[in-house]
C-alpha positions in Angstrom: 0.0 0.0 0.0 1.3 3.4 -0.9 1.7 5.7 2.1 2.1 9.5 2.4 5.7 10.6 3.1 7.5 13.4 4.9 8.8 14.9 1.7 10.5 18.2 2.5 11.4 20.8 5.1 11.1 24.4 3.8 13.5 27.0 5.3 13.4 30.7 4.8 17.0 31.9 4.4 19.1 34.8 3.2 21.2 32.9 0.6 19.5 29.8 -0.8 22.2 29.0 -3.3 25.0 29.5 -0.9 23.3 27.4 1.8 22.6 24.6 -0.7 26.3 24.6 -1.5 27.1 24.0 2.2 24.8 21.1 2.5 26.2 19.5 -0.7 29.9 20.3 -0.3 30.1 19.7 3.5 27.3 17.3 4.3 27.2 15.3 1.1 23.7 16.1 -0.1 22.8 16.4 -3.8 20.9 19.1 -5.7 17.4 17.8 -6.4 14.8 18.3 -9.1 13.3 21.4 -10.7 14.2 23.6 -7.8 17.8 23.2 -8.9 20.2 24.8 -6.6 17.6 25.6 -4.0 16.6 22.0 -3.0 19.0 19.3 -1.7 18.8 15.9 -0.2 20.4 12.4 0.0 18.2 11.0 -2.8 16.6 8.1 -0.9 13.3 7.7 1.0 14.2 10.6 3.3 13.0 14.2 3.0 14.7 16.9 1.1 15.5 20.5 2.2 14.0 23.4 0.2 15.5 26.9 0.7 13.4 30.0 -0.1 14.8 33.5 -0.2 13.5 35.6 2.6 13.1 39.4 2.5 13.5 39.5 6.3 16.7 41.5 7.0 16.9 40.1 10.5 19.5 37.3 10.9 18.1 34.0 12.1 18.5 33.4 15.8 17.4 30.0 17.2 15.3 30.2 20.4 14.5 27.4 22.8 10.7 28.2 22.5 10.6 28.2 18.6 8.2 25.7 17.1 11.0 24.5 14.8 14.1 23.1 16.4 16.4 21.1 14.1 17.1 18.4 11.6 19.0 15.3 12.5 21.3 13.5 10.1 21.6 9.8 10.9 24.8 7.9 9.8 26.8 4.8 10.5 30.0 6.3 11.9 29.9 9.6 13.8 33.5 9.6 14.8 34.5 9.5 11.1 32.1 12.3 10.3 33.4 14.4 13.2 37.0 14.0 12.0 36.0 15.1 8.5 34.1 18.1 9.7 37.0 19.2 11.9 39.4 18.8 9.1 37.2 21.1 7.0 37.2 23.8 9.7 33.6 23.2 10.7 32.7 24.0 14.3 31.0 20.8 15.6 30.6 19.5 19.2 32.5 16.3 20.1 30.5 13.1 19.8 28.8 12.3 23.1 26.5 9.5 24.3 23.5 11.5 25.6 21.7 9.4 28.2 20.2 6.2 26.8 19.0 8.1 23.7 21.8 8.5 21.2 25.5 9.0 20.4 25.4 12.5 18.9 27.0 15.8 18.1 25.8 19.2 16.9 26.7 21.9 14.5 25.0 24.9 12.8 24.7 25.7 9.1 26.0 29.1 7.9 22.7 30.7 8.6 22.4 29.4 12.1 20.1 26.4 11.7 20.8 23.6 14.1 22.0 20.2 12.7 22.2 17.2 14.9 24.3 14.2 13.9 23.1 10.8 15.3 25.0 7.5 14.9 23.0 4.4 14.1 24.3 2.7 17.3 25.1 3.8 20.8 28.7 5.0 21.5 31.1 2.1 22.0 28.8 -0.4 20.4 29.4 -2.2 17.1 28.9 0.1 14.1 26.4 -0.8 11.4 29.3 0.1 9.0 32.7 1.7 9.4 32.9 5.1 7.8 34.8 5.7 4.6 37.1 8.7 4.7 36.6 9.2 1.0 32.8 9.7 1.4 31.0 12.7 2.9 30.3 12.2 6.6 31.8 8.7 6.1 28.9 7.6 3.8 25.4 6.3 4.5 23.9 9.6 5.8 20.2 10.2 5.7 17.9 13.1 6.9 16.6 11.0 9.8 14.6 13.5 11.8 12.8 16.8 11.6 12.1 18.1 15.1 9.3 20.4 16.1 8.5 21.6 19.6 5.1 21.5 21.2 3.2 22.4 24.3 0.3 20.2 23.5 1.4 16.6 22.4 -2.2 15.4 22.4 -3.0 17.9 19.6 0.0 16.6 17.6 -1.2 13.1 18.0 -4.7 14.0 16.8 -3.2 15.6 13.7 -0.3 13.3 12.9 -1.5 9.9 14.1 -5.3 10.1 14.0 -5.8 12.3 11.0 -2.7 11.8 8.8 -2.1 8.1 9.7 1.4 8.3 11.1 2.6 5.4 13.3 3.8 6.2 16.8 7.3 4.6 17.1 9.0 5.8 20.2 8.7 7.9 23.4 11.8 9.2 25.1 11.4 11.0 28.4 14.2 13.3 29.7 12.7 14.5 33.0 15.9 16.2 34.3 15.9 18.4 31.2 12.1 18.9 31.6 11.1 17.6 28.2 9.8 14.4 26.5 10.3 13.3 22.9 7.8 11.6 20.7 8.6 10.0 17.3 6.1 9.3 14.5 6.5 8.3 10.8 4.6 7.2 7.8 5.5 3.5 7.8 4.1 0.0 8.0 7.0 -1.1 10.1 6.6 -1.7 13.8 9.2 -1.1 16.5 11.2 -4.2 17.6 9.4 -4.0 21.0 5.7 -2.9 21.4 6.5 -0.6 24.4 7.2 2.8 22.9 9.3 3.6 25.9 11.7 0.7 25.3 15.3 1.8 25.0 15.9 -1.1 22.6 13.8 0.6 20.0 16.1 3.6 19.8 19.0 2.4 17.8 16.4 0.8 15.5 14.9 4.2 15.1 18.2 5.8 14.1 18.6 3.3 11.3 15.3 4.0 9.4 15.8 5.0 5.8 12.9 7.4 5.9 12.5 10.7 7.8 10.8 10.6 11.2 8.9 13.5 12.7 10.1 14.2 16.3 8.1 16.4 18.7 9.9 17.8 21.8 7.2 18.5 24.4 8.6 21.3 26.5 6.9 21.3 29.8 7.7 24.9 30.6 7.0 27.9 28.3 4.8 28.7 25.4 5.9 27.6 21.9 6.4 30.5 19.4 5.3 30.2 15.8 7.3 32.5 13.5 5.3 34.7 11.1 5.3 34.0 7.4 8.5 35.1 5.6 10.6 35.3 8.8 13.9 33.5 8.8 13.8 29.8 9.9 11.5 26.9 9.1 8.4 27.7 7.1 6.8 24.3 6.8 7.1 20.5 6.8 5.7 19.2 3.5 3.8 15.9 3.3 3.2 14.3 -0.1 0.1 12.0 -0.4 -0.1 9.1 -2.9 -2.8 11.0 -4.9 -0.5 13.9 -5.4 -2.0 16.2 -2.7 0.2 18.0 -0.3 -0.3 18.5 3.4 1.5 21.3 5.2 2.5 21.1 8.9 3.6 24.3 10.6 
C-alpha cells in the first residue's frame, strides 16, 4: 500500500544558493529536481530540504521556544564524520552519548540552523558500517529526523496519528531536562518492542531509511510560531499518494 511521506522541510534563508552549496559540499547532499540549486537531499526515501529566499533582513536566531528546532542526520560512523568536519574547519561538538538516547553531536549551518548528527548505534557499540574517509560524513547519511517543539502533544497526535495516519514509534522522556520526545512516521514497520518507551527501540529508530517526525514536548514555556516570511523553518511538507500536499507548521 502506498503511504504518504514526509517529503520536505522548507526553510526561509538569506542565501538559498550558498546554503545549498554548504549542504552539498560539506554534508554530502545532492541538488534535487526542478528547484535546482535551492533543493537538496540524499536522494533516498528521506526528506529533502528546500531553501526559499526571505526578504526579512533580521538574521536567524534560534530560540528554545521556537516551534522548529532542528534536523538530525543519521549515519553509521559519527567519529568518522566528526574527523571530516573538523578537518574542513567546521565547528562541531565532540560526539557524546546522551543518556540512553543517542550517540550524537551538533553543529549549525552558515545561517544558524541547528543540525544534529546521530550515529546508528550507541557510543562504544558495534557500528552498522565503518565510515569511509573518501565519502562525505563517512557515507550512509540520511535526513533522519525533523524536530518540532510542542506544548500540546495530544494535539500533535490528533493531527499526525489520527488524521494523517502516522505510526507512533517511540517515546523518550528526559525529566531532568524537563522535556519528553515523541517520534512518528509514515511506515508500515513496527518497532522491535511494542512498548514505545523501550530503550531497545532507539537504535532501530536511528537506522530507518525514511524521515521521522520528532516532537519535543517542552513542559515549561509557550511555543512561538514565527510569522510567514521570517527566517527559519516555514513548513514540513507531506506528499500524499494521490499527489495532494499537506503542510505542517
